[in-house]
N, C-alpha and C positions, 0 to 999 in steps of 0.2 A: 422662616427660612429652611430650605432642605439642605441637612449636612452632606458631603461630598459620604461617607461610607453611609450614609443610609442610599441614597440616592442609586450605589452600587450596588448593595444589598436584592434592594427589589428587582433588579435589574432579571427577566428570567434568560433561563438559560446558564448560568451560570454553573461552571462544572472543573469545583476544583482538584488540582493536578492529582491529587490523592485518591481521587474517586475513577480515572481513568484506567479502564480494565488493561493488561496487557499479554501476551501468549508470547511464550518462544516456541519457534521453529522449528523442524529437529535439525535443520544447516546450524542451529548457533543464531539464525536473526529473531531480533527483539521487535514486533509491532507494540507497537501503544495508540491504543482507542480515543486521541484527545477529543475530537467530537464526532461521535457516531452520529451518522442519519436520523435516528432516535431523536437526537436532541438539538437537532436543527432544523428540524417540520422535514426534515427530506431534503431538504436543499444542496448538502452537499455534506461529504464525510473529509472527514481530515484525520488522519492518524500519520502518527513517524515510528521511521524504520532505523532502528541500529541493526546493522552488517556488522560481522565480527571480517576480518582478516579472509581471505580468498573463500568467500563466499558464495557462491554461485548465483543466488536471487533465482529472475525465475526463468521460464523457456519464456520464447518469443510471444505472444499472445495477443487477443484482443477481444475488447466488450462491444457488443451492439449498443447501452443500453445504457451508457452512461460513458462519460470522460474520466482520463485521469490527469492531474500534473504533481509532475516532480519536482521538492524544492531543493538543492543539495543545503547540510546544515553544516556538514563536517565530510572530511578525509575525501578522497576520489572516488566517483562511484561511474561505471560504465553507461551508458543510458542508450535505447536502440529507440530510435526516431521514425521509425518507417520507414528509412531509405538504409539508415548505414547508424555505427555505433559512434557515437560522440566522450566525449570523458567529461564530466562532468564533477567540477569543482565549487567549496562555498559561496553558496550564493547566486551560483547557475539554476537555469529555472528551463521545466520541460513543459510544454501542455501537450497532449495528444486526444483528440478529438475521436468520439463515437466511431468504433469500423475498423482504427487506424491501428496497424500493429506497432507494439513495442515491448518493451523489456529492460531487465537491469541488473546488473551486478557489480560484487566491488572486489578489483582484484589482485589488490595491493594486502601489502605486510599489516597495513595499518587498519583500525574499525572503523567506519564511515557514519555518515546519518542521514538523513532528509524527512522532509516531510510530504504526504502522497493524500492529495484531493481528490475526491470523487465527483463530480455531480452528474444529475442530484446525485446524491446521499442514498447509493444502495445499499442495502443491509451486508457488506463486507466485510464485519467479523463476525458472521455465521461461517464463513471461508476460510479466512485465517484460524479462528480454533481448530475446523476439521483439520485441518491441516499440522497446528500444533497437537492433535489428539491424535494423529496418525503417526507424527512423528513422536511421539511419547509412548506411545504402545509398541515401537519399531516394526511397526506393520511397512507392507511390499505392493502396493498396489499393482493390478493385471491395467493393461493399456484401456481397455475397458471401462475399466471403474474409476482409472485416472477421466476418462473421457465424461463419465456421467458424472463425476462431482463436477469437474469444468461447470459443462451443460446446465448444473442446475444453479450455478454462480455467475450466469453470463461470461463464461468463459473463455475462452475459442484458441486452442494451441497453432500457430501459423509457424509455416517455413519463412527465414529474414531472408530471404531468397525470394520467395515468391508471399508477399507482407498482406496478400489478401488485397 
């Protein structure tokens, strides 16, 4: 007879919460790498985002090689869905296919949080580590440096009036 504890211990890919790396960006947002692609055989990446009040989030952008989905778990988050800004509250979900413009921000006086799913599991943690290092060092990137950083991580800024 197999005991439930034994069966759970044998499941490949178990990743205790204490093992999840997190980085703090210059904005104060915290990205916690719940299940990076290396733990899911590249099928997806799942990150938790905690956004302090009045946090700008991201500029409107797109990714060419992976989709991104957002599930709001706390607070209120403004989400750009490729056509318009919508208000996301706990339980709301937004899926953004490859090549579609999107963005997010916390415009409220309260903290907010969401889960972000990337599919397939692109190594997004490298991008967020780099952003955290830039913020911690107090560096200011030139426009060309931003374009290079984004291109290396399949991120392309777009004008929300012309979502590409």
